[in-house]
Structure formats: structure tokens, C-alpha cells
C-alpha positions as CSV (number, residue, x, y, z in Angstrom):
1,Q,-1.3,4.6,22.3
2,S,1.9,2.9,21.3
3,L,1.7,0.1,18.7
4,F,4.0,-1.8,21.0
5,T,1.9,-1.5,24.2
6,L,0.0,-4.4,25.4
7,L,-3.0,-3.3,27.5
8,T,-5.0,-5.3,30.0
9,V,-8.3,-3.5,30.1
10,S,-11.5,-4.3,32.0
11,M,-14.8,-2.9,30.9
12,G,-15.7,0.6,32.1
13,K,-15.0,4.2,31.3
14,T,-12.8,5.0,28.3
15,S,-12.4,8.7,28.6
16,S,-9.2,10.7,28.3
17,K,-5.9,8.9,29.0
18,V,-2.9,10.2,31.0
19,R,0.2,8.1,31.4
20,H,1.8,7.6,34.7
21,G,5.1,5.8,34.4
22,N,4.3,2.1,33.6
23,A,0.5,2.5,33.9
24,V,-2.3,4.4,32.2
25,S,-5.2,6.0,33.9
26,R,-8.4,5.5,31.9
27,G,-11.3,7.1,33.7
28,H,-11.4,5.7,37.2
29,E,-9.4,2.5,36.2
30,L,-5.7,1.8,36.1
31,V,-4.5,-0.1,33.0
32,H,-1.1,-1.8,33.3
33,V,1.4,-1.5,30.5
34,V,3.6,-4.5,29.6
35,E,6.6,-3.9,27.4
36,P,7.3,-6.6,24.7
37,P,10.8,-7.6,23.5
38,L,12.7,-4.7,21.9
39,F,12.8,-6.2,18.4
40,E,9.2,-7.4,18.1
41,E,7.9,-6.9,14.6
42,L,4.9,-4.7,13.8
43,P,1.8,-6.8,13.4
44,Q,0.4,-7.7,10.0
45,V,-3.3,-6.9,9.5
46,R,-5.6,-9.7,10.6
47,G,-9.3,-10.3,11.0
48,T,-8.7,-10.7,14.7
49,D,-7.6,-7.1,15.1
50,D,-11.1,-5.9,16.1
51,D,-11.3,-4.2,12.7
52,D,-14.8,-4.3,11.3
53,F,-13.6,-3.5,7.8
54,V,-11.2,-6.4,7.6
55,V,-13.7,-8.8,9.1
56,H,-16.4,-7.6,6.6
57,S,-13.8,-8.0,3.7
58,I,-13.1,-11.6,4.6
59,L,-16.6,-12.8,5.7
60,V,-18.8,-10.8,3.3
61,R,-16.8,-9.4,0.4
62,L,-15.0,-12.6,-0.5
63,P,-18.1,-14.7,-0.6
64,G,-19.8,-11.9,-2.6
65,I,-17.0,-12.2,-5.2
66,V,-17.7,-15.9,-5.6
67,D,-21.4,-15.2,-6.1
68,S,-20.5,-12.6,-8.7
69,V,-18.3,-15.0,-10.6
70,L,-21.0,-17.7,-10.6
71,A,-23.5,-15.2,-11.9
72,E,-21.3,-14.0,-14.7
73,G,-20.6,-17.5,-15.9
74,A,-16.9,-17.1,-16.9
75,W,-15.8,-19.7,-14.4
76,H,-15.7,-22.5,-17.0
77,G,-14.5,-22.9,-20.6
78,P,-16.8,-23.8,-23.5
79,E,-15.0,-27.1,-23.9
80,A,-15.5,-28.2,-20.3
81,S,-17.7,-31.2,-19.8
82,A,-21.0,-31.0,-17.9
83,T,-19.4,-33.1,-15.2
84,A,-16.5,-30.8,-14.9
85,R,-18.7,-27.7,-14.8
86,K,-20.9,-29.3,-12.1
87,A,-18.0,-30.3,-10.0
88,A,-16.4,-26.8,-10.3
89,Q,-19.6,-25.1,-9.4
90,K,-20.0,-27.3,-6.3
91,R,-16.4,-26.5,-5.2
92,L,-17.0,-22.8,-5.7
93,I,-20.1,-22.9,-3.6
94,A,-18.2,-24.8,-0.9
95,L,-15.4,-22.2,-1.0
96,R,-18.0,-19.5,-0.6
97,T,-19.6,-21.2,2.4
98,A,-16.2,-21.8,4.0
99,A,-15.2,-18.1,3.5
100,A,-18.5,-16.9,5.0
101,E,-18.0,-19.1,8.0
102,G,-14.3,-18.2,8.3
103,H,-12.9,-21.7,7.8
104,V,-9.7,-22.2,5.9
105,P,-9.7,-25.0,3.3
106,M,-6.2,-26.1,4.3
107,E,-6.3,-29.4,2.5
108,A,-6.2,-27.7,-0.9
109,A,-3.9,-24.8,-0.4
110,P,-2.8,-24.2,-4.0
111,G,0.7,-23.3,-5.1
112,A,4.0,-23.8,-3.4
113,W,3.7,-20.6,-1.4
114,G,0.2,-21.5,-0.3
115,R,1.1,-24.9,0.9
116,A,4.3,-23.7,2.7
117,Y,2.5,-20.8,4.4
118,C,-0.5,-22.7,5.5
119,A,1.7,-25.5,6.8
120,S,3.7,-23.0,8.9
121,H,0.4,-22.1,10.6
122,G,-0.6,-25.6,11.4
123,D,-3.6,-27.5,10.3
124,D,-7.3,-26.8,10.9
125,A,-8.1,-30.1,12.4
126,D,-9.1,-28.6,15.8
127,G,-11.0,-25.8,14.2
128,D,-8.7,-23.1,15.7
129,Q,-7.4,-21.8,12.4
130,T,-9.7,-19.4,10.6
131,W,-9.5,-16.9,7.8
132,L,-9.6,-14.2,10.5
133,S,-6.6,-15.5,12.4
134,L,-4.3,-15.5,9.4
135,P,-2.7,-12.4,7.9
136,W,-5.3,-10.7,5.8
137,F,-3.0,-10.2,2.7
138,H,-2.2,-13.9,2.7
139,V,-5.9,-14.8,3.2
140,E,-6.9,-12.8,0.1
141,H,-4.2,-14.3,-2.1
142,C,-4.9,-17.8,-0.9
143,F,-8.6,-17.3,-1.5
144,Y,-8.1,-16.2,-5.1
145,A,-5.6,-19.0,-5.7
146,H,-8.3,-21.5,-4.6
147,M,-10.7,-19.8,-7.1
148,R,-8.1,-20.1,-9.9
149,A,-7.5,-23.8,-9.2
150,I,-11.3,-24.5,-9.3
151,V,-11.8,-22.5,-12.5
152,S,-8.8,-24.1,-14.1
153,S,-10.4,-27.6,-13.5
154,A,-13.3,-26.5,-15.6
155,K,-11.1,-25.2,-18.5
156,G,-11.7,-21.6,-17.5
157,S,-9.1,-18.9,-17.9
158,D,-10.0,-15.4,-16.7
159,M,-13.0,-15.8,-14.4
160,F,-13.2,-12.0,-14.0
161,A,-13.3,-11.2,-17.8
162,P,-17.0,-10.1,-17.8
163,H,-16.4,-7.8,-14.8
164,K,-13.4,-6.2,-16.5
165,A,-15.2,-5.7,-19.8
166,K,-18.0,-3.9,-18.0
167,S,-15.5,-1.7,-16.2
168,L,-13.8,-0.8,-19.5
169,A,-17.2,0.1,-21.1
170,A,-18.2,2.2,-18.2
171,A,-14.9,4.2,-18.4
172,L,-15.3,5.2,-22.1
173,P,-17.1,8.5,-21.4
174,W,-14.2,9.5,-19.1
175,L,-11.6,8.6,-21.7
176,D,-13.4,10.7,-24.4
177,A,-13.4,13.7,-22.0
178,A,-9.7,13.1,-21.1
179,L,-8.7,12.9,-24.7
180,A,-10.6,16.1,-25.6
181,A,-8.9,17.9,-22.8
182,M,-5.4,16.8,-23.8
183,P,-3.6,19.6,-25.7
184,D,-2.7,18.9,-29.3
185,D,0.9,19.7,-28.7
186,I,1.1,16.9,-26.2
187,R,-0.8,14.5,-28.4
188,T,1.6,15.2,-31.3
189,G,4.8,15.5,-29.2
190,A,5.4,19.0,-30.5
191,D,5.9,20.6,-27.0
192,Q,8.1,18.6,-24.6
193,A,8.0,21.4,-22.0
194,L,4.2,21.5,-22.0
195,A,4.2,17.7,-21.5
196,R,6.5,18.0,-18.5
197,D,4.3,20.7,-17.0
198,A,1.3,18.4,-17.4
199,L,2.8,15.4,-15.7
200,P,1.5,16.2,-12.2
201,H,-2.0,16.4,-13.6
202,Y,-1.7,13.0,-15.4
203,L,-0.3,11.4,-12.2
204,Q,-3.4,12.6,-10.4
205,L,-5.6,11.2,-13.1
206,A,-3.8,7.8,-12.6
207,L,-4.3,8.2,-8.8
208,W,-8.0,8.9,-8.8
209,G,-8.6,6.2,-11.4
210,N,-7.6,3.8,-8.7
211,R,-10.9,4.4,-7.0
212,G,-12.5,2.1,-9.6
213,D,-11.7,-1.2,-7.8
214,L,-14.0,-4.2,-8.4
215,S,-12.7,-6.2,-5.5
216,L,-13.8,-3.3,-3.2
217,S,-17.3,-3.5,-4.7
218,A,-17.4,-7.3,-4.9
219,G,-17.5,-7.1,-8.7
220,A,-20.1,-4.4,-9.1
221,V,-19.2,-1.6,-11.6
222,D,-20.0,1.9,-10.3
223,P,-18.8,4.8,-12.7
224,A,-19.6,7.3,-10.0
225,S,-16.9,5.9,-7.8
226,T,-14.3,7.7,-9.9
227,S,-16.3,10.8,-10.7
228,R,-15.4,13.6,-8.2
229,S,-14.9,17.3,-8.6
230,D,-11.5,18.8,-8.7
231,A,-12.2,20.5,-5.3
232,D,-13.1,17.2,-3.7
233,N,-10.0,15.5,-5.1
234,A,-7.8,18.3,-3.9
235,A,-9.2,18.0,-0.4
236,A,-8.9,14.2,-0.5
237,L,-5.2,14.2,-1.5
238,L,-3.5,13.4,1.8
239,Q,0.1,13.6,0.6
240,D,1.6,14.5,-2.8
241,D,5.3,13.6,-3.2
242,S,5.1,13.5,-7.0
243,D,7.3,16.6,-7.4
244,A,10.2,14.8,-5.5
245,W,9.8,11.7,-7.7
246,L,9.7,13.7,-10.9
247,R,12.8,15.6,-9.9
248,A,14.6,12.3,-9.3
249,V,13.6,10.6,-12.5
250,A,14.0,13.7,-14.7
251,A,17.7,13.8,-13.8
252,S,18.4,10.8,-16.0
253,A,15.7,9.7,-18.6
254,G,15.4,6.0,-18.9
255,T,12.9,3.2,-18.4
256,I,9.9,3.9,-16.2
257,A,8.3,0.8,-14.7
258,I,4.6,1.0,-13.8
259,I,3.3,-1.9,-11.6
260,L,-0.3,-2.0,-12.6
261,D,-3.5,-2.4,-10.6
262,N,-7.0,-2.2,-12.0
263,C,-8.6,-2.4,-15.5
264,G,-11.1,0.1,-16.7
265,H,-10.8,3.8,-15.8
266,E,-7.4,3.3,-14.0
267,L,-5.7,1.4,-16.8
268,L,-6.9,3.9,-19.3
269,A,-5.4,6.7,-17.1
270,D,-2.2,4.7,-16.9
271,L,-2.0,4.6,-20.6
272,L,-2.4,8.4,-20.9
273,L,0.3,8.8,-18.2
274,A,2.6,6.6,-20.2
275,V,2.0,8.8,-23.2
276,V,2.8,12.0,-21.3
277,L,5.9,10.5,-19.7
278,L,7.2,9.7,-23.2
279,R,6.2,13.0,-24.7
280,A,7.9,14.8,-21.8
281,G,11.2,13.1,-22.4
282,V,11.2,11.8,-18.8
283,A,10.9,8.2,-20.0
284,T,12.7,6.6,-23.0
285,D,10.3,3.6,-22.7
286,I,7.7,2.3,-20.4
287,V,7.3,-1.2,-18.9
288,F,3.8,-2.2,-17.6
289,Y,4.1,-5.0,-15.0
290,A,0.8,-7.0,-15.0
291,K,-0.6,-10.0,-13.2
292,A,0.2,-13.4,-14.7
293,E,-3.2,-14.8,-13.4
294,P,-6.5,-13.3,-12.2
295,V,-6.3,-11.8,-8.7
296,F,-8.5,-9.1,-7.0
297,V,-11.2,-9.1,-9.6
298,S,-10.2,-6.2,-11.8
299,D,-6.4,-6.6,-11.7
300,A,-4.8,-6.1,-15.2
301,M,-3.3,-8.9,-17.1
302,P,-1.5,-8.6,-20.5
303,H,-4.6,-9.3,-22.6
304,D,-6.4,-6.6,-20.6
305,V,-3.7,-4.1,-21.6
306,N,-4.2,-5.1,-25.3
307,A,-8.0,-4.6,-25.0
308,H,-7.5,-1.1,-23.5
309,L,-5.0,-0.2,-26.2
310,E,-7.5,-1.3,-28.9
311,V,-10.1,1.1,-27.3
312,L,-7.5,3.9,-27.3
313,A,-6.6,3.2,-31.0
314,E,-10.2,3.7,-32.0
315,R,-10.2,7.2,-30.4
316,A,-6.6,8.4,-30.6
317,P,-4.6,6.2,-33.1
318,E,-1.5,8.4,-32.9
319,L,-1.3,7.7,-29.1
320,A,-2.0,4.0,-29.5
321,A,0.7,3.8,-32.1
322,L,3.2,5.4,-29.7
323,L,2.4,2.7,-27.2
324,D,2.2,-0.3,-29.6
325,P,3.9,-3.2,-27.8
326,T,4.2,-5.2,-31.1
327,L,6.7,-2.9,-32.7
328,D,10.3,-4.1,-33.2
329,S,11.5,-1.5,-30.7
330,P,8.4,-0.8,-28.6
331,R,8.1,2.2,-26.4
332,L,5.7,0.2,-24.2
333,R,6.4,-3.4,-23.1
334,V,4.0,-5.5,-21.0
335,V,5.6,-8.0,-18.6
336,A,3.6,-10.6,-16.5
337,H,5.2,-12.2,-13.5
338,S,4.0,-14.7,-10.9
339,F,5.4,-12.7,-8.0
340,F,2.4,-10.4,-8.3
341,T,0.0,-13.3,-7.6
342,S,1.8,-14.3,-4.4
343,P,1.4,-12.7,-1.0
344,L,5.1,-12.0,-0.7
345,P,6.2,-8.5,0.3
346,F,8.3,-6.4,-2.1
347,A,11.0,-6.5,0.6
348,D,11.5,-10.2,-0.4
349,L,11.6,-9.5,-4.1
350,A,15.4,-9.8,-4.5
351,A,15.3,-13.3,-2.9
352,A,12.1,-14.5,-4.4
353,A,12.5,-13.2,-8.0
354,P,16.0,-11.8,-8.5
355,E,15.5,-11.4,-12.3
356,L,12.5,-9.1,-11.6
357,A,14.4,-7.2,-9.0
358,A,17.2,-6.7,-11.5
359,Q,14.8,-5.3,-14.1
360,L,13.3,-2.8,-11.6
361,S,16.8,-1.8,-10.4
362,A,17.7,-1.0,-14.0
363,S,14.8,1.4,-14.2
364,A,15.1,5.2,-14.0
365,G,11.9,5.2,-11.8
366,V,9.1,2.9,-10.5
367,I,5.4,3.7,-10.0
368,T,3.4,1.2,-8.0
369,K,-0.4,1.5,-8.5
370,G,-3.1,0.7,-6.0
371,D,-3.8,-0.4,-2.5
372,A,-2.7,-4.0,-2.8
373,N,0.7,-3.0,-4.2
374,F,1.0,-0.4,-1.3
375,R,0.3,-3.1,1.2
376,R,2.9,-5.3,-0.4
377,L,5.4,-2.4,-0.1
378,I,5.0,-2.3,3.7
379,D,4.2,-6.0,4.2
380,D,0.7,-5.0,5.3
381,R,2.0,-4.0,8.7
382,R,0.4,-1.4,11.0
383,Y,3.1,1.3,11.0
384,L,2.3,4.7,12.5
385,V,0.9,6.6,9.6
386,T,3.5,9.3,10.2
387,T,6.4,6.9,9.7
388,P,8.7,8.2,7.0
389,A,8.3,6.2,3.8
390,A,12.0,6.0,3.1
391,S,12.6,4.2,6.4
392,V,10.1,1.4,5.5
393,I,10.7,1.2,1.8
394,D,14.4,1.2,2.4
395,Y,14.9,-1.3,-0.4
396,A,13.5,0.8,-3.3
397,W,15.1,-0.5,-6.5
398,A,14.8,3.0,-8.1
399,P,13.1,6.3,-7.2
400,L,9.7,5.0,-6.3
401,L,6.2,6.6,-6.2
402,A,3.5,4.7,-4.5
403,V,0.2,5.9,-6.0
404,R,-2.9,4.6,-4.2
405,T,-6.4,5.5,-2.9
406,T,-7.0,4.3,0.6
407,K,-8.8,0.9,0.8
408,S,-7.1,-0.7,3.8
409,P,-6.2,0.4,7.4
410,V,-2.5,0.8,6.8
411,A,-0.5,3.9,5.7
412,I,2.9,5.6,6.0
413,G,4.4,8.8,4.9
414,L,1.6,11.1,6.1
415,Y,1.4,14.1,8.3
416,K,-0.6,14.0,11.5
417,D,-2.7,17.2,10.5
418,A,-3.7,15.6,7.2
419,V,-4.9,12.4,8.8
420,E,-6.8,14.3,11.5
421,A,-8.5,16.4,8.9
422,A,-9.4,13.4,6.8
423,A,-10.9,11.6,9.8
424,E,-13.0,14.7,10.7
425,R,-14.4,14.8,7.1
426,N,-14.9,11.1,6.8
427,P,-14.6,8.5,9.6
428,T,-14.0,5.7,7.0
429,W,-11.4,7.6,4.9
430,C,-8.8,4.9,5.2
431,V,-10.8,2.1,3.8
432,D,-13.4,3.4,1.4
433,G,-11.2,4.7,-1.4
434,S,-12.3,8.3,-1.0
435,H,-8.8,9.6,-0.2
436,G,-5.5,9.3,-2.0
437,M,-1.7,9.6,-1.6
438,M,1.4,9.6,-3.7
439,I,4.3,8.6,-1.5
440,Y,7.9,8.9,-2.5
441,A,10.8,6.7,-1.5
442,P,14.3,7.3,-3.0
443,R,16.5,4.7,-4.6
444,A,18.0,2.6,-1.7
445,S,21.5,3.8,-0.8
446,P,24.2,1.0,-0.7
447,E,25.3,2.2,2.7
448,G,21.8,3.0,4.0
449,G,21.4,4.7,7.4
450,L,19.0,6.6,9.6
451,T,19.9,9.2,12.1
452,V,17.8,10.3,15.1
453,A,17.0,13.5,13.3
454,D,15.2,11.4,10.6
455,V,12.7,10.1,13.2
456,P,9.5,12.2,13.2
457,I,8.3,13.9,16.3
458,E,5.2,11.7,16.7
459,I,7.4,8.6,16.9
460,W,9.8,10.3,19.4
461,C,6.8,10.9,21.6
462,E,6.0,7.2,21.5
463,I,9.7,6.3,22.1
464,M,9.7,8.5,25.2
465,K,7.0,6.4,26.8
466,F,9.4,3.4,27.0
467,V,12.2,5.2,28.7
468,D,12.8,4.6,32.4
469,W,13.3,8.2,33.3
470,E,13.8,7.7,37.0
471,S,16.8,5.5,36.4
472,R,18.2,7.7,33.7
473,I,18.0,10.8,35.9
474,A,19.4,9.0,38.9
475,A,22.4,7.9,36.8
476,G,23.0,11.5,35.7
477,H,21.9,10.8,32.1
478,T,19.6,13.6,30.9
479,C,18.0,13.1,27.4
480,R,20.7,14.5,25.1
481,L,18.4,14.6,22.0
482,L,19.3,17.9,20.4
483,R,23.0,18.7,20.4
484,A,24.6,15.7,21.8
485,A,22.5,12.8,20.4
486,A,25.5,11.4,18.6
487,H,27.0,10.4,22.0
488,D,23.7,8.7,23.0
489,I,23.1,6.8,19.8
490,L,23.6,3.4,21.5
491,F,20.9,4.2,24.0
492,W,18.3,5.3,21.3
493,K,19.1,2.6,18.8
494,P,17.0,-0.3,20.2
495,H,14.1,2.1,20.7
496,I,14.3,3.4,17.1
497,K,14.5,-0.2,15.9
498,R,11.0,-0.8,17.3
499,Y,9.7,1.4,14.5
500,F,12.3,0.9,11.8
501,P,13.4,-2.7,12.2
502,R,15.6,-2.8,9.1
503,A,17.2,0.6,9.6
504,I,21.0,1.1,9.9
505,I,21.2,3.6,12.8
506,K,24.1,6.0,12.4
507,P,25.2,9.1,14.4
508,P,23.9,12.4,13.0
509,S,25.9,15.5,12.3
510,E,24.7,18.7,13.9
511,A,23.7,20.1,10.5
512,S,21.4,17.1,9.9
513,Y,18.8,18.4,12.3
514,P,16.1,20.2,10.2
515,S,15.0,23.5,11.8
516,Q,11.4,22.4,11.5
517,W,12.1,19.2,13.4
518,L,13.7,21.2,16.2
519,A,10.9,23.7,16.3
520,R,8.3,20.9,16.6
521,L,10.2,19.1,19.3
522,V,10.5,22.3,21.4
523,G,6.8,22.9,20.8
524,E,5.9,19.5,22.1
525,R,8.2,19.8,25.1
526,D,5.9,20.8,27.9
527,T,3.2,18.3,27.0
528,A,5.8,15.5,26.7
529,I,7.3,16.3,30.1
530,K,3.9,15.9,31.6
531,D,3.2,12.7,29.7
532,I,6.3,11.0,31.1
533,G,5.8,12.3,34.6
534,L,8.6,14.7,35.0
535,S,8.1,17.9,37.0
536,D,9.4,21.3,36.0
537,H,12.6,21.2,38.1
538,H,14.0,18.4,35.8
539,N,15.6,20.9,33.5
540,R,13.1,21.0,30.6
541,N,15.6,22.7,28.4
542,N,17.8,19.6,28.5
543,W,14.8,17.6,27.4
């Protein structure tokens, strides 16, 4: 079913679907299909999407996080007066109640972005605006901003400090095992080639460490969440583009930027990855980009990086010395920026924080960690999961590797077979953190461009459903997709733009068609002809 199809459905049978022109037969019913404007944007994830996970996240997980913060007691500073503590506690309980009921506390939207965004969606005077009706990514950031404002009023700083300390303590056995498994020649830097060969392994350690996410567990620490067998991890790796990223960054060693996610197991794994990147000669130095303020419970801030480095220094002082950010010429620098506490997508980075965009553009490579950063990469929009990453992350400042375990119902850059296999193994694969992916996007080209041959077959099959085939055939225009698509580019451009709204569509050369793409298209031909209602006599070879 197309992401761009609006269906008017009455209750009844929901068995197999067969398309008939501008209608769909569903059981014994006929469901009418209405086409939206050509350039309508893909929707952002909202609680009104009939998505149980998103609704549960807003109405249950967010209030649970307030309960956890109140229980841990780090929501106020020691110097706060009793009156200030009581007032802050009362406001936190009110925020918890509002979240559980879905009401947006519009009158106190904190921060310039919060006020501007909430204002653009109207006020809540009539009760129509709820947490569920706003984009989920904005809701979460606005919620945490409210919490920060309340905690700040009670002289508090990091309301999640106790949670992160427990997460770090729980990860120490894993760190001990990982250090014991690290070859001495990598620890000492004696064998650069060995370190290069080990990079895929350490990238996967950094990937699976992302399962330890305290916002997913509402603050509860569960060491078992990151403990899986190698066989389980291999089966759960949906897409691994790390080789492509490593080839791109190895061509010219320089600064590697890592945009951090969680403390504990994940941040420890990130530190080990930084060591191996330096020992391999792939990176001359590393920059960790951290949160400037607490967000998403276990998100790393600069003081958290220091705490994890202290733990590393107790166990492997030579590695901690390599990463010491206090040196005159440090190999590791830690940078905090307010952009990461806003709900803005990475596509807006150049306009919102040009100095940060310039730093990333000067990097030899970028790694984004975690689900929230992945959602920021794609503006939390519901792309087809087979959409090529380079067509969505077409603004990449440097060769970019998005490393995340799946904790939200959005994805790109995957293959249909991998997604189907994951769904068969685990129906909640896309939201429970069980599966992972490392998605590559090349440095954005100044001229950009996307040809029809770059569009995957799954999306072509969706595009075909929008074509008025009766009119096209009556006018003598058969679908010149294979050899003469360059002549038809103006026809296909608006349809491709549905799926790649920022793409620059350019004519392809004949050599640009991958043989695998052609083979898959031919293999889909008979089914596609039936789907669009064409009979055999309409020259299927031309199709």
C-alpha cells in the first residue's frame, strides 16, 4: 500500500488486496483511492498514526520517566530551598499527569524552538491539541525541555545522573571482557594493519551497545538487554554498510566525528572504537559530540564522557591516556552543542547551526549513534524502508555511517528480504531494540542528482500505481523505463519526487543501469502488469 494513498475503508473483510485502476478490492468491498498533491511531504510519526508503540511511548513511557526521576531524587540541588523543592515536585507531578492524559502544557513551552513550534500548531484552549496529535520527535524533546525547566527551578543539573551511574556500573563486566579480548598489539599500537582488520568488529560492538537505552526502559537498567550471542547478533544485523564507510574514510585519514547517544555500555564501546580508529590510522583525531543538557534519560553529556574515561583509566591506563581530552594536543575532543537538544532535523543543521555544520563538513567521516539521531537524519518521516539512504541523507557533511538499533517505526536503506525475515522472527523488531543496522550515506555531491536507475524496484512498483495507463497507451506512450528512460525523464520526475522530495532528477546514461536492477525489474514484470490492470497484449517487453 502506497504511503501516498488515502483510503476510505468501511469495516469488513481485510483479506488479500488486488488493485483495479483507481480502486482496491479488499475482500468483498471496494475501497476508493484518492491521489494527494504530487509534492506532498511524507508524514512525520505521530501518536495519531494508529501505532500502538508510539501511543505507549507518549502516554506510558514518558510518565514513567517522571516517576523514575522523582524516585531517584536528583531533580533538585542540595542548595534548593524546601519551598522550591516542593514547587518543583508539584510541577513534575502535574507534567506526569498531563502526559498520561495526552494534554500539552502549551503555556510553558520552554525554549525559543518550543514556543515557536507550539505556537505554529495553535493553542490548546479547545482541548483539540494533544501530545498524540503533534509530531512524536517534537513531543519527546518538548517533554524533556519541560522537565529541564522544572529541575532547573530547584537548582538541579543532571536529573538523570543516578540512572547513568547505574548504567555505567552495570556495564563494567562487559568492559573487562572486551579489554581482555583486545589484542596487545592493538592496545599498544604496534600493529596498524591488525587494528584496521578489527574495525568492523569494534563498529559492531558500538552498534549492539546501543541496545542499552534507558529511555526505552523508562529508566530501568537491564544488563541483559545488551547481552546476546554472536549468532543472535549476526541474524539481527539487517544491513551492514560499514565496509563502504571504512573505504571512504580510509582514503584520507583525518578527524572522525562521532555523535554520541547513550552512556554505559554504549559509551564504553564508543571509547574502544575511538581507540581502534586511532590505532588503525583511519583517524588522526576523534571528536565526540555530546548533549549540552539532559535528554532521553541516558544521553551522554561531557561530564559523562569524563566519568567513563576515568573507569577506562582504572583498567587500561594506556588507552585512557591516548584519549585524554585534557592534553595540549588531544586525540579526543568532546564538544557539546544545543542543536542536539532541539527537535530540528539534521537537514536543517546548516541553517540552524552553521558553525557545527562547518565542523562536520571538515571531518573525514561522521558516525551517528542511536535511534534518536537516526530519526533526526530522516526527520522522523515514514519512508519506505527500502528507500536508498543516499537519496534521503543527501546533505551528508562527510561520509556518514548511521549506527542504530531499531527502537522506532522508521527506517531506510534496507532490503525487502531482510525486513521480511526480521518480521517473521520477531513482529516487534522495529521498535524493541532487538535488530540493528549500519547505514552509509556518501558525502553530498555539490551537483547532486538522482537518475531513474537509482530508484529501487519496490518504489518503482509503487510509482506504477499512480500512472494513468489507459491515457498513456491511448496517446502512444509506452513505459520507456529501460533503454529510453532519459527521453521520459520529465514524465517520471514528479512521481519520483513523491519519494525523494529533495532529489535533483537527472537523465541516466545507459551504463548507469545496474544489471541487478534490470534483472529484478524483469522478474517483477508479470506481477506488475497484473497489478496495474494491463493484459498480455500490451507488449509486456516494452514495460
